[in-house]
N, C-alpha and C positions, 0 to 999 in steps of 0.2 A: 477660256477658263473663267468661270464666275468666281472671282476672288473678292472678298469683302474685308476691308480693314475694320477691326472693332477695337474697343478699349483693351481687350485682352490679347490682341494679335490678329493675324490673318486667318480667315476661314474660307472654306470652299464648299460648294454645293454637292449634293449626292451624286450627280452625274459625273463630276470630276473625280470623286472618290471611286466610283465604279470603274472609270477608265484607268485609274492608277492601280487599282487592286485586282482587276480582272474579274470582279464579280459584277453581276447585273444590278441594276437599281433595285429590282424586286428581291434579289438575293440579299442585298444589304439590309433592306427592310425586314426580311425574314430573320437574318442573323440578329438584328436588334430585338425583334419580338421574342425570339427564342433565348435571349440572354447570352448570346455569343459575342455581342458587342455592347459596350455601354451605350446608353441612349445619347444620341447627338443633341446638343442644344439647338433650340429653334431661334430663328431670326424674327424680327418684327413682323415679317410676312407669314410666319408660321412654318416656314420650310426649314428642314434640317440644315445646320451650318456646322461643318466639321473643322475644328481647330487642327493645326498641323500635328499636334501631339496625338489626336484621335486618328488622323489619317495614318500615322505610323503604327498605331495600335491595330488598325484594320489590316494593314499589311502583315503584321505579326500573326494575327488570327488566321488570315488566309494561308500563310506559310505553315502554321501548325496543322490546319485541316488538310492541306495538300500533302503533308508528310504523314498523315494518318492518325493524328491525335484524335481520340474519340470525342464526340460532341460533348459528352458529360464532363470530360476533363477540361475542354475549352470553357465550358460554362463555369466550372469551378475556378479556373484561372481568372475569368472576368469578374466573378464575385469576389475573389480575393483581392483583385486590383481595386475594386470599389472600397475595400476596407483599409487601403492606404499602406503606409510603410511598415506597419506591424506585421504584414503578411509577406514581406520580401522573401524570407526564408522558405516559406511554403510554396510561393510562386517559383522560386529558383529550383526547388525540388521537382516540381512538375516539369519545368523546362529541361532539367537534367535527365529526367526519365525519358522525355521525348527525344532528347539528343541521343541517348543510348539506342532508342528505337530507330532513329534515322541512321546511325552508324551500322546497325544490324541490317537495315534495308540496303544501305550502300554496299555492304559486303555481299549480300545475296545478289544484288544487281550485278556486281562485278563478276561473281561466279556465273550468273546467267549469261552475261555478255561473253565471257570466255567460252561457254558452251556454244553460243551462236557463232562466234568467230571460228571456233574449231570446225563446226559443220560447214560454214562458208568455205574454209580452206579445203575441206574434204571434197566439196563440189568442184572447186577450182581444179583440184588434182584429177578428179574423174573426167572433167571436161577436157583438160589439157591432154589426158591420155586417151580420150575417145572411148571411155568406158561407161557402162551403166552402173547402177548401185550394187549389182552382183559381181562386178568386175568383168563383164562380158563386153565385147566391142559393140558400139552403137552403129546404126546405119549412117551413111553419109548425110542423109536428110536430117536425121536427129542431131548429128554433129554440127551441121550448118545452123540449125535452129538454136543449139546451145551457144555457139559462138556469137550469134546475133543477140541473144538475150544477155550474154555476158557483156558485150559492148554497150548495150543500152543501160545495164545496171551500173557499169563503171562511169558512164557519162552522167547519170543521175546522182551518183555519189560525189562528183566533183562540183 
């Protein structure tokens, strides 16, 4: 890790930020160009140097995008952050809206997972009973193939 001590604290280079954030170096540069991240200060060599606080902000922006926050809202959030403490309330409102969106997504995903689990259980029952989807008996060859697939699936799950 290329860590540099400065008068204002420790900074890291763009590659380290990319590794910690899950974004590529090119994506970090794009985020900055598009106003989705504040501009990183430059070191004496002209390269971006990310203070710890900015690395944390990058992680937040990545989380916001990963959870579906629209680019325009992220851009607004970054612009508000540039305006300082006077915008805490508006930033908090944006985050609270996103939090509600995440909770809705979680609820939807829980429902979707329940549907998938139900279907998996249904297939387990059919295989155990030696039946096809219409409830008719399967041939011995199909039953053997089903058991083999079930064993492989259970092995992969553990």
